[in-house]
C-alpha positions in Angstrom: -26.9 24.5 -24.0 -26.5 25.4 -21.2 -23.6 26.2 -18.5 -22.7 24.0 -15.7 -20.5 24.7 -13.1 -18.8 22.7 -11.2 -16.6 22.9 -7.8 -13.3 22.1 -7.1 -14.4 19.2 -4.2 -16.4 17.3 -7.5 -13.6 17.6 -9.7 -11.4 16.2 -7.4 -13.9 13.4 -6.3 -14.1 12.0 -10.2 -9.8 12.0 -10.2 -10.0 10.6 -6.8 -12.4 8.0 -8.4 -11.3 7.5 -11.7 -7.5 7.1 -10.3 -9.2 5.0 -8.1 -10.4 2.7 -11.1 -7.5 2.7 -13.1 -5.5 0.9 -9.6 -8.3 -1.3 -9.8 -8.3 -2.1 -13.5 -4.5 -2.8 -13.9 -4.9 -5.2 -10.6 -7.8 -6.9 -12.4 -5.5 -7.2 -15.4 -2.0 -8.2 -14.0 -3.5 -11.3 -12.0 -5.4 -12.3 -14.5 -2.7 -12.4 -17.7 -0.9 -14.5 -15.0 -4.3 -17.0 -14.7 -4.5 -17.2 -18.8 -0.5 -16.9 -19.4 0.4 -19.4 -16.7 -2.5 -21.3 -15.7 -4.9 -21.5 -18.8 -2.4 -21.9 -21.4 -1.4 -25.6 -20.8 -1.3 -27.6 -24.1 -3.4 -31.0 -24.1 -2.6 -31.7 -27.1 1.5 -32.2 -25.6 3.1 -35.1 -25.7 3.0 -34.0 -21.9 -0.2 -33.2 -21.1 -0.7 -35.8 -18.2 3.1 -33.8 -16.7 0.8 -30.2 -16.6 -3.0 -31.6 -15.7 -0.2 -32.3 -12.6 0.5 -28.8 -12.8 -3.0 -28.3 -12.8 -4.2 -29.8 -9.7 -1.7 -28.6 -7.9 -2.5 -24.6 -8.7 -6.2 -25.3 -8.8 -6.6 -23.7 -5.2 -3.8 -20.9 -5.4 -5.5 -19.6 -8.8 -8.9 -19.9 -7.2 -7.4 -17.6 -4.6 -6.3 -15.8 -8.1 -9.8 -15.5 -9.9 -11.8 -14.6 -6.2 -9.3 -11.6 -6.6 -10.0 -10.6 -10.0 -13.8 -11.0 -9.1 -13.4 -8.4 -5.7 -11.3 -6.0 -8.1 -14.3 -5.6 -10.8 -17.2 -6.1 -7.6 -15.4 -2.8 -7.1 -14.5 -0.7 -10.2 -18.9 -1.7 -10.9 -19.7 0.5 -8.0 -17.0 2.9 -8.1 -18.6 3.1 -11.9 -21.9 3.1 -10.4 -21.1 6.2 -8.0 -20.0 7.9 -11.3 -22.6 8.2 -13.0 -24.6 8.8 -10.2 -22.3 12.7 -9.3 -21.7 13.1 -13.0 -26.2 13.0 -13.6 -25.8 15.5 -10.3 -24.1 17.5 -12.9 -26.2 17.0 -15.5 -29.6 17.2 -13.3 -29.3 19.2 -10.0 -31.4 18.4 -7.8 -29.5 19.6 -4.6 -25.6 19.9 -3.5 -26.1 18.3 -0.1 -26.8 14.9 -2.0 -24.3 15.6 -5.0 -21.9 16.4 -1.1 -23.8 13.3 0.2 -22.4 10.9 -2.8 -18.6 12.8 -3.5 -18.6 12.1 1.0 -19.4 8.2 0.5 -17.1 7.1 -2.9 -14.2 9.0 -0.2 -15.2 7.3 2.6 -15.3 3.9 1.0 -11.8 4.2 -0.7 -10.3 5.3 2.8 -11.9 2.1 4.0 -11.1 -0.4 0.6 -7.4 1.1 1.1 
């Protein structure tokens, strides 16, 4: 196996991307927990099922928005992971240093736009 030299910028870019992914995963998990524990955990076999149906109807819009937020986070996570994969592939199969720098700059630029 050949030795690979890694620049501080690359390591910093990967670290930044991993932290960003971690935050998005944590936020999506929190919202999904809210949806599953509060909204989708209704027992329709209970004597108060009719009352619970009202709660489902009343909370539909709010929980629909939460589901869309989770979808946005998942889309962002997928995009970030694809960029990380590109960075790792560039490390393993280098072509040009400028291409790697471009990927790092794109990754950092899009993250700045999201925050």
